[in-house]
DRENDO-1510 file (C-alpha; in Angstrom, 1 decimal, always signed):
<recs>
REC; n; res; u; v; w
REC; 1; MET; -1.8; +0.1; +11.9 .
REC; 2; GLU; +1.2; -0.3; +14.1 .
REC; 3; THR; +1.1; -3.5; +16.2 .
REC; 4; TYR; +3.6; -5.1; +18.6 .
REC; 5; GLY; +4.6; -8.4; +20.2 .
REC; 6; TRP; +2.3; -11.4; +20.1 .
REC; 7; PHE; -0.6; -9.3; +18.9 .
REC; 8; LYS; +1.4; -8.4; +15.8 .
REC; 9; ASP; +1.9; -12.0; +14.9 .
REC; 10; GLU; -1.7; -12.9; +15.5 .
REC; 11; PHE; -2.9; -9.8; +13.5 .
REC; 12; GLU; -0.7; -10.7; +10.6 .
REC; 13; LYS; -2.2; -14.2; +10.5 .
REC; 14; ALA; -5.7; -12.9; +10.7 .
REC; 15; GLU; -5.4; -10.3; +8.0 .
REC; 16; ASP; -4.5; -12.9; +5.4 .
REC; 17; THR; -7.8; -14.7; +5.9 .
REC; 18; PHE; -10.7; -14.6; +3.5 .
REC; 19; ASP; -13.1; -13.5; +6.3 .
REC; 20; PHE; -10.8; -10.6; +7.3 .
REC; 21; LYS; -10.5; -9.4; +3.7 .
REC; 22; LEU; -14.3; -9.6; +3.2 .
REC; 23; GLU; -15.1; -7.7; +6.4 .
REC; 24; SER; -12.5; -5.1; +5.4 .
REC; 25; LEU; -14.2; -4.5; +2.0 .
REC; 26; GLU; -17.6; -4.4; +3.6 .
REC; 27; ILE; -16.4; -1.8; +6.1 .
REC; 28; LEU; -14.8; +0.2; +3.4 .
REC; 29; LEU; -18.1; +0.3; +1.4 .
REC; 30; ILE; -20.1; +1.3; +4.5 .
REC; 31; GLU; -17.6; +4.0; +5.5 .
REC; 32; ARG; -17.7; +5.5; +2.0 .
REC; 33; LEU; -21.5; +5.3; +2.0 .
REC; 34; ILE; -21.8; +7.0; +5.3 .
REC; 35; ALA; -19.4; +9.8; +4.2 .
REC; 36; ARG; -21.4; +10.3; +1.1 .
REC; 37; MET; -24.7; +10.4; +3.1 .
REC; 38; GLU; -23.2; +13.0; +5.4 .
REC; 39; GLU; -22.0; +15.0; +2.5 .
REC; 40; CYS; -25.4; +15.0; +0.9 .
REC; 41; GLY; -27.5; +15.3; +4.1 .
REC; 42; ILE; -29.1; +11.9; +3.6 .
REC; 43; SER; -30.4; +10.2; +6.7 .
REC; 44; ARG; -30.8; +6.4; +7.1 .
REC; 45; SER; -34.6; +7.0; +6.7 .
REC; 46; ASP; -34.0; +9.0; +3.6 .
REC; 47; LEU; -31.8; +6.2; +2.2 .
REC; 48; ALA; -34.4; +3.6; +3.0 .
REC; 49; GLY; -37.0; +5.7; +1.1 .
REC; 50; ARG; -34.6; +6.1; -1.9 .
REC; 51; MET; -34.1; +2.3; -2.0 .
REC; 52; ASN; -37.8; +1.6; -1.5 .
REC; 53; THR; -37.0; -0.6; +1.6 .
REC; 54; SER; -37.3; -0.4; +5.3 .
REC; 55; LYS; -35.1; +1.4; +7.8 .
REC; 56; ALA; -34.5; -2.0; +9.5 .
REC; 57; TYR; -33.0; -3.3; +6.3 .
REC; 58; ILE; -30.6; -0.3; +6.2 .
REC; 59; SER; -29.6; -0.9; +9.8 .
REC; 60; LYS; -29.0; -4.6; +9.0 .
REC; 61; LEU; -26.7; -3.7; +6.1 .
REC; 62; PHE; -24.8; -1.1; +8.2 .
REC; 63; ASN; -24.4; -3.5; +11.1 .
REC; 64; ASN; -23.8; -6.7; +9.3 .
REC; 65; GLY; -22.9; -6.2; +5.7 .
REC; 66; SER; -22.0; -9.8; +5.1 .
REC; 67; ASN; -25.2; -10.4; +3.2 .
REC; 68; MET; -24.4; -7.8; +0.6 .
REC; 69; THR; -24.7; -8.8; -3.0 .
REC; 70; LEU; -23.5; -6.9; -6.0 .
REC; 71; LYS; -27.1; -6.0; -6.5 .
REC; 72; SER; -27.5; -4.5; -3.0 .
REC; 73; MET; -24.2; -2.6; -3.4 .
REC; 74; LEU; -25.4; -1.1; -6.7 .
REC; 75; VAL; -28.7; -0.1; -5.2 .
REC; 76; LEU; -26.9; +1.6; -2.3 .
REC; 77; ALA; -24.6; +3.4; -4.7 .
REC; 78; GLU; -27.5; +4.6; -6.9 .
REC; 79; ALA; -29.4; +5.7; -3.8 .
REC; 80; VAL; -26.7; +8.2; -3.0 .
REC; 81; ASP; -26.3; +9.3; -6.6 .
REC; 82; CYS; -23.0; +7.4; -7.2 .
REC; 83; SER; -21.8; +4.7; -9.5 .
REC; 84; LEU; -20.3; +1.5; -8.3 .
REC; 85; SER; -16.8; +0.5; -9.5 .
REC; 86; ILE; -15.2; -2.8; -9.0 .
REC; 87; GLU; -11.6; -3.6; -10.0 .
REC; 88; LEU; -9.2; -6.4; -9.6 .
REC; 89; VAL; -5.8; -5.4; -8.3 .
REC; 90; GLU; -2.8; -7.7; -8.3 .
REC; 91; LYS; -1.8; -8.6; -4.7 .
REC; 92; ALA; +1.4; -6.9; -3.5 .
REC; 93; THR; +4.2; -9.1; -2.2 .
REC; 94; ASN; +3.7; -7.6; +1.3 .
REC; 95; TYR; -0.1; -7.5; +1.5 .
REC; 96; ARG; -1.4; -5.2; +4.2 .
REC; 97; THR; -4.9; -4.2; +5.2 .
REC; 98; GLU; -4.1; -0.6; +4.6 .
REC; 99; SER; -4.4; -1.3; +0.9 .
REC; 100; TYR; -8.2; -1.7; +1.4 .
REC; 101; PHE; -8.3; +1.8; +3.1 .
REC; 102; PRO; -6.1; +4.0; +0.9 .
REC; 103; TYR; -8.2; +7.1; +1.5 .
REC; 104; ARG; -7.9; +7.4; +5.2 .
REC; 105; LYS; -6.0; +10.4; +6.5 .
REC; 106; LYS; -5.9; +9.2; +10.1 .
REC; 107; GLU; -5.5; +5.8; +11.7 .
REC; 108; TYR; -9.0; +5.9; +13.4 .
REC; 109; PRO; -11.3; +8.2; +11.4 .
REC; 110; GLN; -14.1; +9.8; +13.4 .
REC; 111; THR; -15.9; +11.9; +10.8 .
REC; 112; SER; -16.2; +12.1; +7.1 .
REC; 113; ASP; -13.6; +14.8; +7.2 .
REC; 114; ASP; -11.1; +12.1; +8.1 .
REC; 115; TYR; -11.3; +10.7; +4.5 .
REC; 116; ILE; -10.1; +11.9; +1.2 .
REC; 117; LEU; -12.9; +11.2; -1.2 .
REC; 118; GLU; -12.1; +10.4; -4.8 .
REC; 119; THR; -13.5; +12.8; -7.4 .
REC; 120; GLY; -13.7; +12.4; -11.1 .
</recs>
């Protein structure tokens, strides 16, 4: 993301905070989940059924993922026939938010076609 002036300074301060990193990871998971749902033709109602939960719970996760646990992430992955992978990656000297979103083709994706999905 290209930023300028005072906003650039403020953005750089913010992106090094724990909360920013947490939100970035939650957004990444939800973006990948939505892309997978679109790919498989799974609606939010279908997802709720597969998870044996309410549609309201799915909306809560999608709108405010901050309550996600490893268990809820694994249940979400299983519900869309995926596995969940977690890895530790050493921080780069010049940490940037883009490292959380390596599969984006465009700066502001609008559809699942704007992502490169990992295979294999």
